[in-house]
N, C-alpha and C positions, 0 to 999 in steps of 0.2 A: 267718698271725697276723692277728687282728682289727685293723681300722684303729687306728692308734696312739692310745691314750687317755692322758691325763695320769695320772701315778702316784697322784694324789689319789683317783682312782676305783677303785683296786685293780687286780687282774688280771682282764682280760676273759675269760681262759680259765683254769680251775682247774688244768689240766694244767701251767701255767707257774708254779705255786706253788714257792717255794724248797724247802720241805719238805712232804711229804704227811702231814698230821696233821689230826685233827678240829679242833684249836684254830686252825690256820692257815686251814682251810677256812671255819670259822664267822666268823673275823675278816674275811676277804675278802668273804664273803657279806653281812655286816652293813655294811661300808664301802660296798659297791655299792648296797645298799638305801637307806642314809641319804643317799647322793649322787644318788638318783633313777635309778640304773642297775638296772632290775628284771630285765634279761636278762643271762645269762652263758653261757659255753660250758664243756663238758667234751669236748674234741675236737669231735665233730659232734653232741653232745647239748646242747639248750638247757635251761638252768635258769631257771625263771620264778618270781619272787616277786610275790605279789598286792600291788599298790600301794595298794589301797583308795581310789583317787581316779582321776578322769579324767585321762588323759595325752594330750597332743597329739603322738602318735608313730604314728598309724595312718592319717593322711590321704593324699590323692593324691600329695603331694610326697614323702612317705616311701616310698610304694609305688614311685615312679619311681627312688628312690635304690637300691633293692634289686633292681629288675627286671633280670634277666640278669647280675647280679654274682656273683662267687664268694663262698663262705661267709665267708671271712676278709677280704674287701675292705672290709666295713662293720662298724660296731659290732654286737655281738650283738643279735639281734631274731628274733621269730617269723617275720617275712617272709623272713629269710635261709634258715631251714630249709624254709619252704614253697617258696621259689624253687629250693632245691637239689633237693627232691623232684620238683618239676615239670620241672627241666632233666634229671634222671636219666631221668625217664619219657619226655620228648620226644626227647632226644639219643640215648640208648642203648636206647630202646624197652623199658625195664624197668618192670615193675609196682613201685610203691613204696608205702610206708605211713608214716603219722605217728602214733606212739603217744603219747597224752597221758595222763599219770597224776599222781596226787596226791590228797590227802584232800579231803573236802568243804569248800568255801570257799577252795581254793587257786587257783581261776581256770581250771579245766579247760574248762568250757563256753565261757567268754569266749575262751580261746585257740583252741578249735576254730572259733568264729565268725570270729575274725580271720584264721585260715588260709583258711577258705572265702571270706571277703571278698577276700583277696589273690589267690587263684586265679581268682575271678570277674573281678577287675580287670585281670589281665594276659592273659586269653584273649579270643578272638574279636575281633581288631583290625578285621576287616572288617564287624563288627556284623551278622552274619547273624541273621535274625529267629528261626529255630528254635533256634539256640545261645543267644540271649538268653532265650528262653522257658525252656529247660532250666536255665540259670543262675538265673533268677528263682525257679523252682520249688524248686531245691535250697536256696536261701537261705530261702525262705518255709517250707520243711519244718521248719527249726530252730524257728521261732516256734510252730508247731503242736505239735511234740514237747515243747517246754518247757512249754507250757500243761498238757499231759496227763501229763507225766512228771517235772515239777519241783515242788518245794515249798519253803516257808520252813522252815528248821530253826534251831536255836539257833546254828549255826555259819555259816549262809549263807542269804541271802534268796532265792536262786534255785538251790537245790541239786538236781542231777540225781539222781533216785531210781531210775535205771536205767542200764545200760551201753549205749553206742551205738557201733556200727561202721558207717561210711558209706563205700561204694565210689563213687568218681566215675569214670565211664568217659570216655575221651578218644578222638577220632578221630586219624588219622595226622598231622593238621595241628596237633594239640595243643589242640583246642577241645572243651569238655565236650559230650557227646551224651546223657548219662543218668546214672543212679546206682542204688544199692541200699542199703537200710538194714537192719542186723540189730540187734535189741534184746535185752538180757540182764537177767534177774532184776529185774523191776519190783518195788519194795517195796510190794506190794499191802496189807500189814497196815496201812499208813498210811491206807487208806480208812476203817477203822473205829476206829483209835486213833492218837493223837499224844501225844508227850511234852509236858509243860507248856512253854509258850512257843513251840511249833511249830504249823504249819498242815498241813492235808491238801493234796492236789494243787491247784495254782492253778486248775484248770478249774472247781471247785465255786464258789469265791469270785467268779470272773469271771462265771459265769452269774448268780449272785444279785445282784451289784452292777453288772453292765453290761448285762444283758438288758433290753429294753423291757418296760413293764408288761404289754402285751398278751401277750407270750410267757410271762411269768411266770404270768399268769392261766391260760393254756392248760395250763401244767404244774402248776397248783395249788400254786404256790410263793409265798413272801414274801421280801422283800429281806434280812431279818435272818438272818445265818448262825447266830446263837446259838439259833435256833428248831429246829435240826436236831442231834440227838444226836451223829451221826458227826463233825461239824465244829465243834461249839460251842466246843471248846477254842481252836481257831485263830480262830474268829469274834470272840473277845474281845480279840485282840491288835491293837494299833495298829501299823501298818506303813507304810513309804514306798511300798509297791507300789500302783500305780494299776490296780486290777482292772477298773474301768469302761473305761478306754482300752484295756487289754489284751484285753478281750472283743471289742471292735470290730476290733482288729488281727488277732486269731486268726480271727475270722469272715471277714475280707477275705482273709487268707492261705489259708484253706480253699477259698474261691471261686477264687482265682488258681491254686491247685494243681489244682483240677478236681473237688472234692467237689460233688455235686448238692445242690439244696435239700432233697430228701427225706432224703438222708444226713445233712446238718447237723442237720435237725430230729430225726432219730433219735438222734444224739449227745446233744442236749439232753434228750431224753426218758429216755435211759439214766442220765444224771447225776441228773435229778430222781427217777427211780425209786430209785436208790441212797440218796439223802437221805431219801426217804419210808420206805424199808425200815428205816433207822436209828431211826425214830420208832415203829416197830411194837413193841408189848410183848405179852407172853403171860401169861395167868393160868390158874387151875385152878378148875373147877367139879366137885367130887367127884373122879372119876378122869379127867375129860375136860379136855384142854388147849384153851384158847380164846384168841382174839385180842382184846385189851382194846379196841382202837380199830378196829372193822371198817370204818369209813368210809375208812380209808387203803387197805384192800384194794380198794375200788372205784376209788380214784385210781390205784393201781398197775395194776389191770386195764386202765384206760383208757390209761395210758402205754405198756403193753406190748402193747396191741391183742390181748388174749386174753380168756378167760372168767373171770368173778369166782370161780366155784366152783373152777376149776382152780388159781387163785392161792392160795386159802385151803387147798385140799387139799395143794398142794405144800409149803406152810409148816407144816402141822400133821401130815402123815402121810408116811411113807416106804414106798414099794412095794417089797416083797422077793419074789423068785422062789425057790421051793424046789422044784426039779424042774419039774413041770408046773403046780404050784399057785402062785398069786399071792396074797400076803398084804399087806394094808395095815396097817402098824404105826404106831400113834400115837406122836408125839414127846412126851417130857417137856418142861417149859418150858425146861430147860437145853439139851436137844437142839434144840428149835425155835429158840432164840436162836443156837445154834451154826450151824444151817442157814441162818438169816437172814444172819448175818455172812459165812458162806462164800459165799452167793449174791452179796452185795454186792461182796466182794473179787473173785470170779470174773467178775462182769459188768464190773467196771472193767478187770481185766487183759485180758479178751477184747476190750473196746472199744479199749484201747490197742494191742493186737496187730493189731486190724482196721484202725486208723488207719495204723499202720506199713505193713501190707500194701497198703492202698489207695494210700498215697503211692508205694510200690514199683511198683504196677501202672501208675501214671501216669508215673513218671520213668524206668522201666527202658528200656534201649536196644531199640528196635523196628526191624525190617526192616533189620538191619545184617548185611551179607555181607562177611566178611573178604576174600574173593577180589576183590570189586568195590571196596570202600571202604578196604581195607588193614587191618592189625591194629589193634584198639583196645586201648589200655592203660589202666591203672587207678592212681589214687592213693587209698589207703584212709586214713581218719581215724578213729582209735579214741579215744573219750572215755569212759573207764571209771573206776569208783570206785577210790579209793586204799585203802591199808591202813587198817583201822579198829580202834581199841582204845577201848571205852567202859567205863563203870562196870559195865554189864550187857551182856555180849556173847552174842548168841543165834545162831540158825540163819543169819540173814541175814549177820551179821558173819563167821561161819565160811565161808560161800560166797564172800563178797567177799575175804577174806584168802587163801583157796585160789586165787582168780582172780589175785591179786597174786603169789602164789608161782609160778604158771605163767608169768606175764608176766616176772617177775624172772629166772626160769630162762632163758626165751627171750632176754631182754635180754643177760644175761651171755654166753650161748652165741653169739648173733649178733655181739656186739661182739668176742668172742675170735675167732670165725670170720672176721669181716671183717679183723681185725688179722693173723691168720695167713695169710689169702689174699693180703693186700697184701704181706706180707713175702715170700711165695713168688713172687708175680708179679715183685717187684723184685729177687729173688735175694739177699735179706738173711737171714742165719741166724736161725731162730726158737728162742727159748728158752722152756721151760715156765714158766707163770705159776701160782702158787698162789692160789686164790680159794675162797670158800665156795660149794660146789655144793649148791644146795637141792633136788636131785633126791630126797634122802632124805625131805624134808618133803612133796613132791608125792606120792611113793609112799605115805607115811603116810596121806594123804587118799584117793587114788584107786586104790590097788592092789586088784586083784581078790581077793575073799575075806578079805583081811586089812585093807584100808583102812577108814577111818572111814565113808566113804559106803557101803561094802559091809555093814558091821556095822549101820548105820542102816537100810538097805533090808531086811536080814535081820530086824531087830526089827519092822519094819512089816508083814512078811509072816506073822509068827507068828499062830497062831489063838488067840482068847481075848483077854483084857484085856492090852493091851500098854502099858506105861508108860515114861516117860523114864528111870526108874531102871533098868529092865530093859536099856535101851539102854546106859546107863553101865556096868552090870555086864559086858555083852558087850565093851565097849571095854577094861575092866580086864583081862578074861580074855585078849584077843588081843594087846594092846599093852603088857603089863606090862613087858617088857624093852626097849621102844623108848626110845632116848636122848632123843627129843624129845617124849615124852608122859608125863604123870603125872596123878594124881588124889589125893584125900585118902586113899583106901584104900591106894594105893601109897606115899604119903608121909604117914603118920599124924601126923607132927610139924609138918607145914606148915599153919598155922592160917589162911593166906590162902585156902584151899580149903574149901568146905563138903562134908560127907559126903553122898553120894547126890545131889549136885547139880552139882558143878563138875569140870571137867578142864582141864589146861593144856597148851598146845602151844608149843614153842620155835620160833617162826618166824624167818626170816632177819632180820626187822625187830625182833624182840623177843618176849618171852613174853606170851601172851594167855590169860586165863582165860575159859572159856566155860561158860555155864549150860545144862544139857541141858533145862531146862524149855521145853516147846513144840516141841522138835526132832521128835518123832514126828508131831504134828499138822501141822506145817508141811511136813514131808517127804511125808506122805500127800496133803496138799492135797485133802482129800475134798470133792467136791461131789456131792450126791445126784443120781442119774439123773433123778429127778422134775423137778428144776429145769431140766435140759437139755431134757427133753421139753416142759416148759412154754414155754420160750423158742423152741424150734424150731417149735412149733405156733402162734406168733404170726402174725397176718395182716399184719404189717409185714415186707415182703420183706427189708429191710436187716437187721433184727434176726434174722430166721429164718436168713439166710445166715451169721450169726456162730456158730451152734450146730448144725453139720451132724451131730454125734454124737447129737443128740436124736432123730434119725430112727429109731434102733434101738428096738425094743419091749423091754419088760422081760424077756421070755422068751428073747430072743436072747443067745447066749453071746458074751461079749466078752473079749478079753485084759485082764489086769490093767493099768491105765494105768501108765506109767512115773512114778516118784516125782520130786519136785522136785529132789532131789539128783542123781539120774541124768541128768535133763534138763539140769541146769546143767553137770554134768561133761562130758556129750557136747558141749554148746555151746562149752565152754572148749577142749576138745581140738580141735574143728573150727576155732575162732578161731585158736588157736596154729598149727595146720597152715597156715591161710590166711596168717597173718603171716609164717611161716617161709619161704614161697616168694616173698616180696617183699623189696625192699631197704628196710630200716627206718630211720626217723629218729625221734628221741625228744624229747619235751618233758616235763620233770620240773617239776611245779608245787609251790610251797611257800607255806604260809600263815604270815605273819609273827607274827600274834597272834590272839587269840580275840575281841577287842573291835572289830574292823574299823577299827582306827586306821591312818592313813597314816604315822604317825611312830614307832609302837612296834615294836621288833624284840625279841621274847621269845626269849632265847638258848636256853633249854632246850626250848621248844616247837619251834623250828626245828631244833635238834640232833636231836631225836627223828625228825623227818621226813627229815632228811638220812640218818639211819641206816636207816630202813625203806625209803627209796627207793634205797638202795645206792649213793649218789653217790660216797662215798669209795672204795668198791670199784671203781667205774667209773674214777675217777682213777688208781687203782693199776694197773688193767689197761692203761689208755692210756699210763701212764708206764713200764710194766715194760720196754719195749724202748726206743723213741725217743719223746721227748716231742713232737717236731714233724717234719713231713715236708711237702715241697712239690715240685711239678714243677720241672724245671730252668729252663724259660723264665720261669715266674712268679717263681721265686726270684731270677733275674737281674734281672728287671724291678724288683724291690723293692730289691735290695742292690747293683746293679752300680756305683753311684757310689762305693762304698767302695774299689775297687781301680783302679789306673791301667791294669791289663790288660783291664778290662771296661768302662771308661767312656770315651766314651759308648757305643761298640759294640766288641765284641771281634773279633779276627781269628783266633781259635783254631778248630780243626777242628769242634768241637761245643759246645753249651751246657754239656754235662757237663764238658768240659775247662775251660771258662771258670769254672764253679762251683768245681772243684778248685783252680784257680789262685787264685781269690778267697779260699777258705777257708785255703789254705796261707799266703797273704800275711797273713791275720789271725791265724795261729797256732792255728787251731781244727781242724786236720786230724785230731787224735787223738780228737775228740769227734763225728766225722761218719762216716756210712756212705753209699756211693754206690750207689743202685739203678739199674735200667735206665732209668727215666724220672723218678725222684725222688731228692732228697737227704734224708737222715734225720739229724736232730740229736738227740743223746742227752739233753743237759741243758738246762733252761730258761735257765741262766746264759749259755750261749753265744748263745742267741737274743737275750737282753736286751742283751748286748754288741754284737751286730750291729745291733740297733735303735738303741743309743746312738750308734754310729759313723755309722749312716745319718742320724740326726737332726742330728748335727753337720755332715755333708756336705751335707745338704739345705739347711741354713742358708746355707752358703757358696755352694751352687749358686743358691739364691734370690737372694743378693746379686749374684752374677755375672749372673744373668738380668736382675735389675733394672737393673744397670749397662748391659748390652747393650741392653736395651729402652729405657732412658732415652736412650742415644746414638742409637738408631734413631729415637725420637720427635723428638729434636732435629734430626737430619738430615732427617727428613720435613718438619718445620716450616720448616727452612732452604730445602729444595727448593720448598716451597709459596710461601714469601715471594719467592724468586728468580723463580719462574714468574709470580707475580702482578706483580712489577716489570717483567719482560719484556713481559707482556701490556699493562701500563699504558703503557710506552714505545711499544710498537707502536700502541696505541690513540691516543696523543697524536699520533704521526706521521701516523696515518691522518686524525685530525681536522684537523691543520694542512694536510695535502695537500688534504683535501676542501674546506677553506675557500678555499685559494688557487685551486683548480680552479673553485670557484663564482664567486669574484671575477673570475677571468679570463674565465669564460663570460659573465658579466653585462656586463662592461665591454669586451668584445672589439671591438664595433663602434661605440663611442661617437663616434669621429671622424666617422662618417657620419650621426650623429643631429643633429637641428636644435638641441637644447639641450645637445649634447655629453654626454649621460648624466646631466644634473642631476636629473632626476626618477627615476632608477633607485634602487631600494631596496637598501641594502647588506645582505649576509647577516650573521647574528649570528656573531661570531667566537668560537672557544673561549677560555677564560679566559686561557690562556697567550699569546694573540695580541691581547689588547685594546690594548696600547700600540702594537703593530705596526699595528693597524687605524687608530689615531689618526694615526700617521705617514703611513699610506697615504692617508687622507682628505685630510690636509694637502697631500701631493704632488699628489693629484688636483685639489684646489681650485686650487693654483698653476698646474697645467697648464691647467685649464679657463679660469682668468682670462687666462693668457698667450695661449691660443687665441683668446679674444674680442678682446684688445687688438691682437694683431699684424695684424689686418685693417683697423684704423682709419687715416684720413688724419692728417697732422700736426696739423691744426686740431682734429679730433675727439679726437685723443690728448691735445692740450693741455687741451681742455675736460674730459675725463675726469680728468686729473690734478688740475685745479682742483676738481672735484667731490669727489674723494677727499680732497684737502687740507681742504676745508670740512667734509666728513663727520667727519674726525678732530678739527677745531677745534670744531665746534658739536655734537658728539654729546651728546645728552641735553638740549640747550638749545632746539632747535626741533623742532617736530613734523614740518614738511615742509621739506626742504632743496632741493626741486626736482630731485631726482636723476632723475626720470622724463622730464624735458624738457630742451631745449637752453637754455643761459643766453644772454640777449641783451645784457647789460651795462647800458645806460642805459634803465631802465624808466620814468623820469619823462618822458623825451621821448616814450615810447610811450603812456603812460597819462595824463599831465598836461601837455599841450603849453603851458598858460598859465604854468606855473612853470618850464618847462624852460630859459628864457633865463637866468634868474638862476643856475640850477645849472650852466649851461654856462660862465658867467663864472668862477664859483668854481673849477670843475674845471680851467679853462684856466690860472688863476692857480697852482693847485697844480702843474700840469704844468710850468709855467715855473720855479717855485721848485725843484722836485725833479728837474728834468731828465728827467721821464718823457714819452714821446711818446704813451702811451695808458694807460688804466686796466687794470692786470694782472688784477685779480679783479673779477668782476661780482657784484653782490649783488642780492638779490631786491627785490621791490617794497617801497617804504617802508611801505605799509599793512600788509604781513605782520608787520613788527616795526620799530618806529622805530629810526632810527640813533642811536648815542650822541651826546650833546651836543658840539658843537664839531667834529663830523665831517662830511665832505661826503658821499661815496658809500660809506662803510664799507669802505675799501680794506684789503686785506691783502697783503703781499708777502713774498717769501722771499729 
């Protein structure tokens, strides 16, 4: 099942609808479109709704999300189907194909480009230059084919007007090594005529609006598209298409692919020739048909590199061989106009086929030997027109709808075949499924002698005047009793059909009324041999090579060329055979509205597409047996948390036994079948119940995991903090020890120093030891002082004590205390002998009175600082 999406987005897989009905299908489709979910599944089929807006779901990040993942592991996406096809090709060595279908404007071309982009992105991881070159050319080929095969229509600004099937070849490593393109039924009538509001092929407008003036002058062209009859309708339309930029992009792409300069110039000349042909008009002078504007003949002659008289002759005459005689039969103005238009259409179709062939020549796998390089495998991408029902349905719509009948038949057959084969492989009983088998309609169109194509070819081979009415009469005669065919002649009361003009076919997608007008001409696809010879005889080798059949002379007998219907039928049969031998994957594209709005979902418009794409039929086929199946390991991986026997891992003999125990525990054993490698679940309700239980358990598991993880984070944080603390403590110890070692080293020999280490510099202590350092310094200073004092004599010691006492008493009061010299006591006697006698008397008197035998404290000279008044020698005692 796809990655679990919220119920608000609807069911990601239509197989899981509660009831299979058109109403349920449309409701789910609408919900998903309105919620921006443009992709859904029907089993392994992708349903794509055109969003009509840019969506950011195709970038590198998205590619990585889908790379190597299983189909149901991610939400529905084109990348999922592309990856599934690539894995099947690479792992199982199987050729695969992706069939993209839907009506014009449903997004088929964009889908094919995104698939190509994805395959290019996931291959060649080693960036081999040759592989990159091939990838680049494959991607660039899209740009060129769109320019020459796409056009603006009322439904779509970039509508593919041809069917395309591209094979991409891969080597044994899974890298692209080449490719091949097949094209089907180019709508060449668009060259000469477009419906109001539509344009011809992009290439014409790109040339006129993007080519440099010098190139346009050499082609005798002007920039205004309305100057050319064939494209004037489209030239008047205002469009968002940037033809100028596209011209440069296409020219660059052609160079990258490998087109030579001469080849590109020839392409431009052919486009110019076609536009000039459209401006040719014919008149009459008596019985003679003339060209009204002969100057254009000279221009065409120059562009085709041929002779002017040959151009004029081919336009005005038809050479007919009757036995050995050769007759030149002049055209009427009507025949000349028909021939001119036929030439223009044929030249463009031949140019387009030549471009496809030239791309194939360049990108095809060369020099590949399976014995040496290993088997090369293929992924095919089919981007082909969807079922068409217009107001006026002609030969082209008939062929397109026949193509869709063939593909629908193949689709149902292959889906049924895949289902049946899977059931048989797994040993599950297969029950018959009723479905609409459209083989009856395919036979109605292509059956030998009775089919519509056979009747059409038969009418074209009749001698004489053959009309579309004759063809319709032939159909009425041979198909009168066919349940899926009717006309006004067979149903006279049906006024929706015109007499001698309309017939109706009941297709699998609905009833379609076809007008036979133009069937004969379009089937004959007549191009006079004169034009083929004219183009073959060109001196331009590129143009000459496009028309090899022009080599035959008029008298040479040739087989009647195959009709357009027969060629298309053969190509469809070949295509279906090619697809049938590959493992198919499908993309069904739906157009939500006709006004290109990203918001509007037209219910009836989409319902009609769902019907003719057979999507409901597809759901029924897929739901007929078991709605869901998955391999045992993957099933367990998703749902094992539901059961105690399987969570977190089971100990049962096999995954199959574990799945059985899980389903029995949930009570779903009655709604399940067990294959050899897969479990099959019958109803979607069982799957939804499993999903609900899983969602509930996942919530609990998430909470449990969060709890465990938070505990783990807390323990990790605690261990980190503890480790940091341990490291911090160890570092502190280290710093303390280092400091103590340093102090010990510096002061180790202080006893033997002259100054006892007074001049030694103390090391900087760590912060934690600052107080310790202060204490240590104090202890050192005490030791140092003690060491100095202990060697003094008693007298010296006494004098030191006196000096210390005076230092304490007179600190801050005298600049010089005489600490650096010995104190002598009576400085008057030494310095002033004249006054010493009076001082002696006074001091003796003091000694007598105070009973002192000597002056205990000696003071400095009187001149240093006068003694206080009334004092003798400034004594101080203790």
